C-alpha positions in Angstrom: -119.6 176.8 10.7 -123.0 176.0 9.7 -123.7 171.9 9.3 -124.1 171.7 5.9 -120.9 172.8 5.4 -118.9 170.3 7.1 -116.1 167.9 5.3 -116.4 163.9 7.2 -114.7 161.7 6.3 -118.2 158.8 6.4 -121.0 161.0 6.0 -122.1 163.1 2.7 -124.2 166.0 3.6 -126.7 167.8 1.5 -129.7 170.9 2.9 -132.7 171.6 1.7 -134.6 174.5 3.4 -134.3 173.5 7.0 -133.9 170.0 6.8 -130.5 168.1 6.5 -130.0 165.4 4.9 -126.7 162.7 6.3 -126.1 159.9 3.7 -123.6 156.9 5.5 -120.9 156.2 3.1 -118.6 154.0 4.7 -117.6 150.5 2.2 -118.3 148.5 1.2 -120.6 147.5 3.7 -121.8 150.2 5.9 -120.3 148.7 8.6 -121.0 151.1 12.4 -117.1 152.1 12.4 -115.2 154.2 15.2 -114.7 156.7 12.7 -118.7 156.6 11.3 -119.4 157.4 15.3 -116.9 160.0 15.3 -118.6 161.8 12.6 -121.4 161.0 13.7 -120.4 162.9 16.9 -119.1 165.9 15.0 -122.4 166.2 13.0 -124.9 166.0 15.9 -122.8 168.9 18.1 -122.5 170.8 15.1 -126.1 170.7 14.0 -127.3 172.1 17.6 -125.1 174.9 16.8 -127.1 176.0 13.6 -130.1 177.9 14.1 -131.0 177.1 10.6 -131.4 173.5 10.4 -134.6 171.8 11.9 -134.6 168.4 11.3 -131.8 165.8 10.1 -132.6 162.8 7.9 -130.1 160.1 8.6 -130.3 157.1 5.8 -127.4 155.3 4.2 -125.8 156.5 1.0 -124.9 152.7 -0.3 -127.1 151.0 -2.4 -129.4 148.8 0.2 -127.6 149.4 3.2 -128.7 151.6 5.7 -126.2 151.1 9.1 -125.7 147.5 9.1 -124.1 147.0 12.4 -121.0 147.3 14.6 -117.8 147.3 12.9 -116.8 143.5 13.1 -113.1 144.9 12.9 -113.1 147.3 15.7 -115.0 144.8 18.0 -112.5 142.2 17.3 -109.4 144.4 18.3 -111.4 145.0 21.9 -112.2 141.3 22.2 -110.0 139.2 20.5 -107.2 139.3 23.0 -106.0 137.4 26.1 -107.2 139.8 29.6 -108.9 138.7 32.5 -113.2 138.5 32.6 -114.2 141.8 33.9 -117.2 141.9 36.4 -120.2 144.4 35.2 -119.7 145.8 38.9 -116.2 146.2 38.2 -116.9 147.9 34.6 -119.3 150.6 35.7 -117.0 152.4 38.4 -114.4 152.3 35.5 -116.8 153.3 32.8 -117.6 156.7 34.9 -114.0 157.3 35.9 -112.8 157.2 32.1 -116.3 158.9 30.6 -114.9 161.9 33.6 -111.2 161.6 32.1 -112.5 161.9 28.6 -114.3 164.9 29.0 -111.0 166.5 29.5 -110.1 169.0 26.2 -107.9 166.8 24.0 -108.5 163.1 26.0 -110.5 161.4 23.3 -107.9 161.9 20.2 -105.1 161.5 23.0 -106.4 157.6 24.2 -107.7 157.2 20.6 -104.2 156.9 19.5 -102.5 155.9 22.3 -104.4 153.6 24.4 -104.3 150.4 22.2 -108.1 148.6 21.8 -108.9 148.9 25.1 -108.3 153.2 24.5 -110.3 153.0 21.7 -112.9 151.0 22.6 -113.2 153.6 25.2 -113.8 156.4 23.0 -116.3 154.4 20.4 -118.6 154.4 23.2 -117.9 157.5 25.1 -119.0 158.7 21.9 -121.3 156.8 20.8 -123.5 157.3 24.1 -122.4 161.2 23.6 -123.8 161.3 20.5 -127.3 159.5 20.8 -128.0 161.4 24.1 -127.4 164.5 22.3 -130.0 163.6 19.6 -132.5 162.9 22.2 -132.1 166.2 24.0 -131.5 168.2 21.0 -134.1 171.0 19.7 -133.8 169.4 16.2 -136.1 166.5 15.3 -134.1 163.3 13.9 -135.7 161.0 11.5 -133.9 157.5 10.3 -134.7 156.7 6.8 -133.9 153.0 6.7 -132.8 152.2 3.2 -131.1 148.4 4.5 -130.1 146.4 7.1 -130.4 148.2 10.9 -128.7 145.2 13.1 -127.1 145.7 16.7 -125.5 149.0 16.3 -126.9 150.3 13.1 -130.5 149.1 15.0 -129.4 151.4 18.3 -128.9 154.4 16.2 -131.9 154.5 14.8 -133.9 153.7 18.0 -132.0 156.9 19.2 -133.8 159.4 16.2 -136.8 160.3 17.3 -139.0 159.2 14.4 -138.2 155.7 12.2 -139.7 155.0 8.7 -138.0 152.0 6.5 -138.4 151.0 2.9 -140.6 147.8 2.0 -138.5 145.4 1.1 -136.6 141.7 1.5 -133.3 143.6 2.2 -134.2 145.5 4.7 -133.8 144.0 8.4 -134.5 145.1 11.7 -132.9 143.6 15.4 -130.2 143.4 18.1 -128.0 140.6 17.0 -125.5 140.9 19.5 -126.5 137.3 21.6 -125.6 135.3 18.4 -122.6 136.7 18.7 -121.8 136.1 22.2 -122.2 139.4 23.5 -125.0 141.6 24.5 -126.4 145.5 23.2 -123.4 148.0 23.8 -125.2 151.0 21.9 -128.3 152.1 23.8 -131.1 148.7 22.9 -131.6 147.6 26.1 -132.5 150.8 27.3 -134.6 152.2 24.2 -136.2 148.9 23.9 -137.5 148.9 27.2 -138.9 152.4 26.8 -140.4 151.7 23.6 -141.9 147.9 23.9 -141.7 147.3 27.3 -139.4 145.0 29.1 -141.3 141.5 27.8 -140.7 142.5 24.4 -137.5 143.8 25.1 -135.7 140.9 26.8 -137.4 138.6 23.8 -136.2 140.6 20.6 -132.4 140.9 22.8 -132.1 137.1 23.7 -133.5 135.8 20.2 -131.3 137.9 18.5 -133.8 137.1 15.0 -133.6 140.1 12.5 -137.0 141.6 11.6 -138.5 141.9 8.1 -139.6 145.8 8.1 -143.3 145.0 8.4 -142.3 142.8 11.2 -140.8 145.8 12.9 -144.1 148.3 11.8 -146.3 145.7 13.6 -143.8 145.1 16.7 -143.3 149.1 16.9 -140.2 149.5 16.0 -140.6 151.7 13.0 -143.4 154.4 12.6 -144.1 153.9 8.3 -143.4 151.3 6.1 -142.6 152.9 2.3 -142.2 151.8 -0.9 -138.2 152.1 -1.7 -138.7 154.8 -4.1 -140.7 156.9 -2.0 -138.7 156.6 1.5 -136.3 159.7 1.3 -138.9 161.9 -0.6 -141.5 160.8 2.4 -139.1 161.3 5.4 -137.6 164.3 4.1 -141.6 166.1 4.3 -142.0 164.8 7.1 -138.8 166.3 8.3 -139.5 169.5 6.7 -143.0 169.7 8.6 -140.9 169.0 11.6 -138.2 171.3 11.4 -141.0 174.7 10.6 -141.7 174.0 14.3 -141.0 176.1 17.2 -137.3 174.2 19.1 -137.7 175.2 22.0 -141.3 173.0 22.0 -139.5 170.1 20.2 -136.5 170.3 23.0 -139.3 170.2 25.7 -140.8 167.2 24.4 -138.4 165.1 23.9 -137.1 166.0 27.5 -140.3 164.8 29.2 -140.4 161.7 26.6 -136.7 160.6 27.1 -135.7 161.8 30.6 -139.2 161.7 32.2 -138.3 158.0 33.6 -137.9 157.1 37.0 -134.2 156.0 35.8 -132.4 158.2 34.1 -131.9 157.1 30.5 -127.8 157.8 31.1 -127.6 155.7 34.4 -129.3 153.2 32.4 -126.7 153.3 29.3 -124.2 153.2 31.5 -124.9 149.9 33.2 -125.7 148.5 29.5 -121.8 149.4 28.7 -120.4 147.9 31.7 -122.5 144.9 31.2 -121.2 144.7 27.1 -118.0 145.0 28.5 -118.3 142.3 31.5 -119.9 139.9 28.1 -117.0 141.1 25.9 -114.1 139.7 28.5 -115.3 136.4 28.1 -113.0 133.2 26.4 -116.3 132.7 24.2 -116.6 135.8 23.4 -113.1 135.7 21.7 -113.6 132.6 20.0 -117.4 134.1 18.2 -115.0 136.6 17.0 -112.8 134.4 15.5 -115.9 132.6 14.1 -117.3 135.7 12.8 -114.0 136.8 10.8 -113.7 133.3 8.9 -117.6 134.0 7.7 -117.1 137.5 6.8 -114.1 136.5 4.3 -116.2 133.3 3.2 -119.2 135.1 2.0 -118.1 138.6 1.6 -120.9 140.0 3.7 -121.7 139.8 7.7 -122.9 136.4 8.3 -126.4 137.6 10.1 -127.6 138.3 6.4 -125.8 135.9 4.1 -126.1 132.6 6.2 -128.0 133.3 9.7 -129.2 130.0 9.9 -126.3 128.4 12.5 -126.2 131.5 14.4 -129.3 131.5 15.2 -129.3 128.1 15.9 -126.3 128.6 18.4 -124.5 126.0 16.4 -122.0 128.0 14.7 -119.8 127.7 17.9 -119.8 127.2 21.1 -120.9 129.9 23.1 -121.5 127.8 26.5 -117.6 126.7 27.0 -115.7 128.9 29.4 
């Protein structure tokens, strides 16, 4: 099936020449839900089989929203329940075994439906890793047109794109806010930020959890271009059209050399990150933080990392230290 003919629950598609524009529409706040990740998984897999597509532009389909951050309801379903603490060294082999099992045809749907919160979380993480690695290996260029907040998981999906352009507006915020919620990144930030900016800047960004404005992100090197909001999509599509006209084999080999040429493979690094995410997510403090987050979400009708971030930045909103 041509990629442009896909019917997805949370992504609207339109094609101009060899460029496919994908608008994520997940109201009300454009969180990265499991359904969004499933749709991205389907989209990227289909794009890889469609020789008529040379570039994909990913943007938000809601006004002023890119991909805000990972869906708190889905995270809450995995974290906000009694369970023993799981050390990262124990989570790592479990994740490897689960990934092998989920590669069996039909296994992801079965585990997602009948595996409870843990099963849904495993499938979510498996699809997330598979999707972003597929983007990095693809002969197709992926460009993010960031028209709103890209925090946490939303930022991680943007980081998986080859080029990132952002609107020069106050409502655009980028960064990794997981430590504010007593978690660590689980969708690739520890690996991709280190490769992009170096270990020193990556550890500062992930430890602090402070969102950046688009201008700050440009200075850091998190984005490639800063554009007037009214020009963002047109300019991103213009670049996409240029890249889509280039040799797809050259693009694939260039990406392979850049993304997978380091000593430690990106795939193994992502495994280590997900193991740490599970370990942190099984602490009692993570459950307390989830409860506080939902209280703020109900009160503010938006993510508190945008609507009232200071108590989270200060570490005063919830006790993240006590066991």
